[in-house]
C-alpha positions in Angstrom: 29.6 -53.0 11.8 32.4 -51.7 9.7 33.5 -49.3 7.1 30.9 -49.3 4.3 31.6 -47.1 1.3 29.4 -46.0 -1.6 30.0 -44.3 -4.9 26.7 -43.2 -6.5 25.9 -41.6 -9.8 23.0 -39.2 -10.3 21.6 -38.8 -13.8 19.2 -36.0 -14.6 16.0 -37.4 -16.2 13.8 -34.3 -16.0 11.8 -33.6 -19.1 11.6 -30.0 -19.9 8.6 -28.5 -21.6 10.6 -27.2 -24.5 11.9 -30.6 -25.4 10.4 -32.5 -28.3 9.4 -36.2 -27.6 11.4 -37.6 -30.6 14.6 -35.7 -29.5 15.0 -37.8 -26.4 12.6 -37.2 -23.7 12.9 -39.7 -20.9 10.3 -42.3 -20.1 10.4 -44.0 -16.7 8.6 -47.0 -15.4 8.6 -48.1 -11.8 7.4 -51.6 -11.1 7.1 -53.7 -8.0 6.3 -57.3 -8.2 6.1 -57.0 -12.0 3.2 -54.4 -11.7 3.3 -50.7 -12.2 4.0 -49.1 -8.8 1.3 -46.4 -8.3 3.1 -44.4 -5.6 5.7 -42.8 -7.9 4.6 -40.1 -10.3 7.3 -40.8 -12.9 6.5 -37.6 -14.8 7.8 -35.7 -11.8 11.1 -37.6 -11.3 14.1 -35.3 -11.8 17.0 -37.5 -10.8 17.8 -41.2 -10.9 20.5 -42.3 -8.5 22.3 -45.6 -9.1 25.0 -47.3 -7.0 28.2 -47.5 -9.0 30.4 -49.1 -6.4 30.2 -50.5 -3.0 33.2 -51.3 -0.9 33.4 -52.9 2.5 36.4 -52.2 4.7 38.6 -51.0 1.8 40.3 -48.5 4.0 42.9 -47.6 1.4 40.2 -46.5 -1.0 38.4 -44.7 1.7 41.6 -42.9 2.7 42.1 -41.8 -0.9 38.6 -40.3 -0.9 39.2 -38.5 2.4 42.5 -37.1 1.3 41.6 -36.2 -2.3 37.9 -35.4 -2.3 36.9 -34.6 1.3 39.7 -32.2 2.1 40.9 -34.4 5.0 37.4 -34.5 6.7 36.4 -38.1 7.5 32.9 -37.2 8.5 30.5 -39.7 6.7 29.1 -36.8 4.7 28.3 -37.0 0.9 30.9 -35.4 -1.4 30.7 -34.7 -5.1 33.5 -36.5 -7.0 34.9 -35.1 -10.3 35.5 -37.6 -13.2 39.1 -36.5 -13.2 39.4 -37.5 -9.5 38.0 -40.9 -10.2 40.5 -41.4 -13.1 43.3 -40.5 -10.6 41.9 -43.2 -8.2 41.9 -45.8 -11.0 45.5 -44.9 -11.9 46.6 -45.1 -8.3 45.0 -48.5 -7.9 46.7 -49.7 -11.1 50.1 -48.4 -9.9 49.6 -49.8 -6.3 49.2 -53.3 -7.6 51.6 -53.2 -10.5 54.3 -55.0 -8.4 52.8 -58.0 -6.6 55.3 -60.4 -5.1 54.2 -63.5 -3.2 50.6 -62.1 -2.9 51.7 -58.7 -1.5 51.5 -55.3 -3.3 55.1 -54.2 -2.9 55.5 -50.4 -2.6 51.8 -49.8 -2.4 52.1 -48.0 0.9 53.8 -45.2 -0.9 51.0 -44.9 -3.6 47.7 -45.9 -2.0 48.3 -46.3 1.8 46.0 -48.1 4.1 44.6 -46.4 7.2 43.3 -47.7 10.5 40.0 -46.8 12.2 37.1 -48.2 14.1 36.1 -51.4 12.2 38.1 -50.3 9.1 39.5 -53.8 8.4 43.0 -55.0 7.8 45.8 -52.6 7.0 48.1 -55.0 5.1 48.8 -55.0 1.3 47.9 -58.6 0.6 44.9 -60.4 -1.0 42.1 -58.1 0.3 44.0 -54.9 -0.7 44.7 -56.2 -4.2 41.1 -57.5 -4.6 39.7 -54.1 -3.7 42.1 -52.3 -6.1 41.1 -54.6 -8.9 37.4 -54.2 -8.1 37.8 -50.4 -8.2 39.5 -50.5 -11.6 37.0 -52.9 -13.1 34.0 -51.0 -11.7 35.0 -47.4 -12.4 36.6 -47.7 -15.9 33.3 -48.4 -17.7 31.6 -45.7 -15.8 34.2 -43.1 -16.6 33.9 -43.9 -20.3 30.2 -42.9 -20.4 30.7 -39.3 -19.1 27.1 -39.1 -18.1 25.9 -38.2 -14.6 27.4 -36.8 -11.4 29.3 -38.9 -8.9 29.0 -38.8 -5.1 30.9 -40.6 -2.4 29.8 -41.3 1.1 30.8 -43.7 3.8 29.6 -45.0 7.2 30.9 -47.1 10.0 
């Protein structure tokens, strides 16, 4: 048990009838055990969802999503996340860990505060906090550069 957090990206792969093959129609293949999986009609697939990030008990990241994306509602629902919002999260993470002294992110509580909750993990600003901020930066920056797809955040505990 604990706080599990997911950021997914949906990419539209629907092939429209008016598109010409050489102009970039999608071709999908689904395999299982190295063999074509017959139970998915790839010509009817409209969206591909990929997991961009997974956090476990990174309650400061979760609090940021609740406050900045979910309108304060911590309800384990799925929320659309704008690219600009994700850029803000990355910048908050960078700023929060910009002053580390003796393994503690000094001043981070004013930038990206932790929050407590049922099985939400530690609320300090040490090694785990810093690691989760670095993971967020390293994971999101390449995704934000692509500008393809729609992001969604959800959590569970």
